[in-house]
N, C-alpha and C positions, 0 to 999 in steps of 0.2 A: 696399661690395659687399653685396648683400642676403644675409641669412643662409642662405636655402635654396640659393642659387647657390654660396655659399661652402662649404656642406656637401657639395654635389655635386662641386665642384672638388677638395675635400680627399679625398673618397672615390675619385674617378677617379685622382688622383695617387698615393694609397696603393695602389690596385689595380694601377697600372702598375709601381710599385716592387716590390710583392710578386710580380707576374707575372715580371718580369725576374729577380728573386732566385731564384724557383722554377725558371726555365729554366736558370739557371746551375747551381743545385744538382743538377738532373737531367742536367747536361752536354748540354743541347740547344742551348745558346748559349755561345760562348766568352767568357771574361772580358774580353778586349780589345774585343769588340763590345758587351759589356754596360755598360762604363763610361759611354759616352755616353748610353745609355738611363737608367742610374741617375742620372746627373747631371741629365738632363732631368726625371726624376720629382722629384728633390730641389728643383730650382729651381721647378717648378710647385707643389710642396707648400709651399715657403716663401712664394711669392707668394699662395697660397690662404689660408694661415694668417694671415699678417700683411697685413691689408687696407690698413693705412696705407702699407706699403711698395709695394703694388700701385698705390695712388692716386698716390704720389710718382713711381713709374716712369711711370705713365700721363701725369701732367702733364709729366714731363721729356721724353717723346717726342711729346707733343702729342695724345694720345688722350683723348677726352672721357669715354668709358665704360670703367671699370676692367676688367671682365671681357673686353673686347675685347683688352686687352693680354695676357691669359693665352693667348688663341687665337693672337695674333701671335707670342708667345714659343714656343708649341708648334709653329707652322708653321715658325718659324726653325730650331728643332732638327730638325724632320723634313727640312727642306731640307739641313741639314748631314749628317744620316744618309744621305740619298740620295746626296749627293756622295761621302761616304766609301765607301759600298758600290759606287758606280760606279768609283772608283779601285781598290778591291779586285778587282772583277770584271774590270776591264781588265787588271790585273796577272796574274790567274789565267788569263785567255784567252791572254795572250802566253806564259805558262809552258806551257800546254796545247799550244799550237802547236809550241813547241820540243820538247816531249816527244814529240809525235806524229811529228815529223821524225826524232828519234833512234830511235824504235821502228821506223819504216819502213826506215831505213838498217841497223839491226841485223837486221831480218827479211830484207833483201836479202843481207846477208853470210851469214846462216844458210842461205838457199836455195843460195848458192854452195857452202857446205860440204856440204850434203846432196846436191847434184848431183855431188859429187866434183871440183869445180873448185878451183883454187888460191884460197884465201881472199885471197891478196894481190892477185888480179885484181879483187876487189870494191872498190867505191869506199871511200875512207877515211872514217872517221867525223869529223865536224867537231869542233873542240874545244868543250868545254862553255861556255856563256855566261859572260862575265866578270861578277863581282858588282860592278857600278858604282853601282847605285841609280838609274841613268838610266831614263827612261820606257821601258818595254818590256824592260828588263833586270832580272833578279832582283837584289835588294840583300841586304845583310847581314841585314836584318830578315826576309828570306825564309827564311833558315836556320832561324829559329824555327818556320816552318811545316812544316818537314820532319820 
């Protein structure tokens, strides 16, 4: 790899590492989400510093130009991050829907109480979702989010 390109890739990798570290330090990024970013920065930095390793990886996967492998690795990590965040957003959307339903039922019971009606006439609250870890259901790992 040419030395100028190697220097730029090292600086970009270090910049990414320091940016993620600073975001975690300022509590703008949770540690569990930062791990994949830090791992990405470390892998990119390692491939940038050891050009022989980058050439070996490039030959192993059939890429003729070494720096292209860096971009391929970065794109692979970005795809993994997008998939991870899609899973997290899906889980949060499902939890948000269940929470909105519970709030709606509680509001209806409160309206019954304020109107002087018997709260027993209000519809019963559904049981809380079972922690199974199945898609759409909160899991034990969700307990850490609370």
